[in-house]
TORPA-4810 file (N, C-alpha, C, O; in nm, 3 decimals):
<nodes>
NODE_1_1.467_9.650_7.864_1.520_9.717_7.745_1.430_9.693_7.623_1.411_9.781_7.540_M
NODE_2_1.375_9.572_7.615_1.286_9.541_7.503_1.162_9.629_7.508_1.110_9.671_7.405_V
NODE_3_1.113_9.656_7.630_0.995_9.740_7.645_1.021_9.881_7.592_0.933_9.941_7.530_T
NODE_4_1.140_9.933_7.615_1.176_10.066_7.563_1.168_10.067_7.411_1.114_10.160_7.352_F
NODE_5_1.224_9.963_7.347_1.222_9.959_7.201_1.080_9.941_7.148_1.047_9.995_7.042_F
NODE_6_0.997_9.865_7.218_0.859_9.848_7.174_0.781_9.978_7.183_0.703_10.010_7.093_Q
NODE_7_0.800_10.053_7.290_0.733_10.182_7.303_0.784_10.279_7.197_0.706_10.353_7.137_I
NODE_8_0.915_10.278_7.174_0.972_10.365_7.070_0.918_10.327_6.932_0.895_10.415_6.849_A
NODE_9_0.899_10.198_6.907_0.842_10.153_6.780_0.698_10.201_6.763_0.659_10.242_6.654_L
NODE_10_0.621_10.196_6.868_0.482_10.242_6.861_0.476_10.391_6.829_0.401_10.434_6.742_I
NODE_11_0.557_10.469_6.900_0.558_10.614_6.878_0.606_10.647_6.737_0.549_10.732_6.670_I
NODE_12_0.712_10.579_6.693_0.767_10.605_6.560_0.668_10.564_6.451_0.653_10.634_6.351_T
NODE_13_0.599_10.451_6.470_0.505_10.407_6.367_0.385_10.501_6.357_0.338_10.527_6.246_S
NODE_14_0.336_10.552_6.469_0.226_10.648_6.464_0.270_10.777_6.394_0.196_10.833_6.313_V
NODE_15_0.390_10.824_6.427_0.442_10.945_6.363_0.463_10.924_6.213_0.437_11.014_6.133_A
NODE_16_0.509_10.805_6.176_0.530_10.774_6.034_0.397_10.769_5.960_0.387_10.820_5.848_L
NODE_17_0.297_10.710_6.019_0.164_10.706_5.956_0.110_10.847_5.938_0.057_10.880_5.831_I
NODE_18_0.122_10.930_6.041_0.073_11.068_6.031_0.147_11.147_5.924_0.086_11.224_5.850_L
NODE_19_0.278_11.128_5.915_0.353_11.204_5.815_0.317_11.161_5.674_0.316_11.244_5.583_S
NODE_20_0.287_11.033_5.653_0.246_10.987_5.520_0.107_11.039_5.486_0.083_11.081_5.373_V
NODE_21_0.016_11.037_5.584_-0.120_11.085_5.558_-0.120_11.235_5.532_-0.196_11.283_5.447_V
NODE_22_-0.036_11.310_5.602_-0.031_11.454_5.582_0.027_11.494_5.447_0.004_11.605_5.400_L
NODE_23_0.103_11.405_5.384_0.159_11.436_5.254_0.056_11.427_5.142_0.083_11.472_5.031_Q
NODE_24_-0.058_11.371_5.169_-0.161_11.355_5.068_-0.209_11.492_5.020_-0.244_11.577_5.102_N
NODE_25_-0.210_11.513_4.890_-0.250_11.642_4.835_-0.400_11.654_4.818_-0.451_11.763_4.792_K
NODE_26_-0.472_11.543_4.831_-0.617_11.543_4.815_-0.684_11.613_4.932_-0.627_11.623_5.041_G
NODE_27_-0.803_11.659_4.910_-0.879_11.726_5.015_-0.971_11.624_5.080_-1.043_11.553_5.011_V
NODE_28_-0.969_11.617_5.211_-1.058_11.527_5.283_-1.010_11.383_5.278_-0.895_11.356_5.243_G
NODE_29_-1.100_11.292_5.313_-1.065_11.151_5.317_-1.078_11.083_5.181_-1.038_10.968_5.167_L
NODE_30_-1.131_11.152_5.083_-1.143_11.093_4.950_-1.009_11.064_4.887_-0.995_10.969_4.810_G
NODE_31_-0.909_11.145_4.918_-0.776_11.122_4.864_-0.708_11.001_4.924_-0.619_10.943_4.861_G
NODE_32_-0.748_10.961_5.044_-0.688_10.845_5.107_-0.727_10.716_5.036_-0.653_10.618_5.040_L
NODE_33_-0.841_10.715_4.973_-0.889_10.594_4.906_-0.849_10.591_4.759_-0.886_10.497_4.688_T
NODE_34_-0.776_10.688_4.713_-0.729_10.688_4.575_-0.824_10.755_4.478_-0.809_10.739_4.357_G
NODE_35_-0.921_10.828_4.526_-1.019_10.891_4.438_-0.972_11.025_4.384_-1.040_11.085_4.301_Q
NODE_36_-0.859_11.072_4.428_-0.809_11.203_4.383_-0.734_11.184_4.252_-0.623_11.132_4.252_D
NODE_37_-0.793_11.225_4.142_-0.732_11.207_4.012_-0.674_11.336_3.956_-0.612_11.334_3.849_M
NODE_38_-0.692_11.447_4.023_-0.652_11.576_3.968_-0.524_11.629_4.032_-0.508_11.750_4.045_A
NODE_39_-0.435_11.540_4.073_-0.311_11.589_4.134_-0.211_11.625_4.025_-0.202_11.558_3.922_T
NODE_40_-0.137_11.729_4.050_-0.030_11.768_3.960_0.102_11.747_4.032_0.111_11.765_4.154_T
NODE_41_0.202_11.710_3.958_0.332_11.684_4.017_0.423_11.803_3.992_0.435_11.851_3.880_Y
NODE_42_0.484_11.849_4.097_0.575_11.962_4.086_0.681_11.952_4.193_0.691_11.851_4.263_G
NODE_43_0.760_12.055_4.207_0.865_12.051_4.308_0.805_12.079_4.446_0.707_12.152_4.461_S
NODE_44_0.868_12.016_4.544_0.823_12.036_4.682_0.887_12.162_4.736_1.005_12.188_4.714_R
NODE_45_0.808_12.241_4.807_0.860_12.364_4.865_0.806_12.379_5.006_0.697_12.333_5.037_R
NODE_46_0.883_12.444_5.089_0.838_12.478_5.223_0.806_12.358_5.309_0.890_12.270_5.328_G
NODE_47_0.685_12.355_5.360_0.644_12.252_5.454_0.636_12.115_5.386_0.659_12.014_5.452_I
NODE_48_0.604_12.111_5.258_0.599_11.983_5.187_0.736_11.918_5.182_0.748_11.797_5.201_E
NODE_49_0.839_11.997_5.158_0.975_11.944_5.152_1.019_11.897_5.290_1.081_11.791_5.303_K
NODE_50_0.988_11.974_5.393_1.023_11.936_5.529_0.952_11.808_5.569_1.013_11.719_5.628_T
NODE_51_0.824_11.796_5.538_0.747_11.677_5.570_0.799_11.556_5.494_0.798_11.444_5.547_L
NODE_52_0.844_11.575_5.372_0.903_11.468_5.292_1.027_11.413_5.360_1.044_11.292_5.371_F
NODE_53_1.115_11.502_5.406_1.238_11.458_5.471_1.211_11.398_5.609_1.279_11.304_5.649_W
NODE_54_1.113_11.451_5.680_1.076_11.394_5.810_1.026_11.251_5.791_1.055_11.164_5.873_V
NODE_55_0.950_11.227_5.685_0.900_11.092_5.658_1.014_10.996_5.629_1.013_10.883_5.677_T
NODE_56_1.112_11.040_5.553_1.227_10.955_5.523_1.305_10.923_5.651_1.344_10.809_5.672_I
NODE_57_1.327_11.023_5.735_1.401_11.002_5.859_1.325_10.909_5.952_1.384_10.821_6.014_I
NODE_58_1.194_10.927_5.962_1.113_10.839_6.047_1.117_10.695_5.996_1.120_10.601_6.076_L
NODE_59_1.117_10.676_5.866_1.125_10.541_5.811_1.258_10.476_5.844_1.263_10.357_5.878_A
NODE_60_1.366_10.552_5.836_1.499_10.499_5.870_1.506_10.464_6.018_1.558_10.358_6.054_I
NODE_61_1.455_10.552_6.104_1.453_10.526_6.248_1.369_10.403_6.279_1.405_10.322_6.364_V
NODE_62_1.257_10.388_6.209_1.170_10.271_6.230_1.244_10.142_6.197_1.238_10.046_6.273_F
NODE_63_1.314_10.139_6.085_1.387_10.018_6.045_1.499_9.988_6.145_1.519_9.872_6.181_V
NODE_64_1.569_10.090_6.190_1.676_10.069_6.289_1.619_10.015_6.419_1.677_9.924_6.479_I
NODE_65_1.506_10.068_6.464_1.443_10.019_6.586_1.396_9.875_6.572_1.409_9.796_6.665_L
NODE_66_1.342_9.840_6.456_1.299_9.702_6.434_1.420_9.607_6.440_1.414_9.503_6.504_V
NODE_67_1.527_9.645_6.373_1.647_9.560_6.374_1.706_9.550_6.515_1.754_9.443_6.555_L
NODE_68_1.705_9.659_6.590_1.757_9.656_6.727_1.669_9.568_6.816_1.720_9.494_6.900_A
NODE_69_1.539_9.577_6.798_1.448_9.495_6.878_1.468_9.346_6.848_1.466_9.262_6.938_T
NODE_70_1.488_9.314_6.722_1.514_9.174_6.684_1.646_9.126_6.741_1.656_9.014_6.790_I
NODE_71_1.748_9.211_6.736_1.880_9.172_6.786_1.879_9.151_6.938_1.948_9.062_6.988_A
NODE_72_1.801_9.231_7.010_1.797_9.219_7.155_1.711_9.100_7.198_1.739_9.035_7.298_I
NODE_73_1.607_9.073_7.121_1.517_8.963_7.159_1.591_8.835_7.152_1.535_8.729_7.180_S
</nodes>
């Protein structure tokens, strides 16, 4: 059972990392290092809003899986 939770944690963490990286508004890898200074803040629409909510759900699932893994161990 612990192995199932560990595999689920790996998959969830990779998906969470990808969803956070995809939310970056910068072009290329320069935005990942904080070099993007020309971002404007506005309302999220379409795919940005969906990706925002997917990131929140993945974070909640990640925390639940971590707590379940600790409880079972």
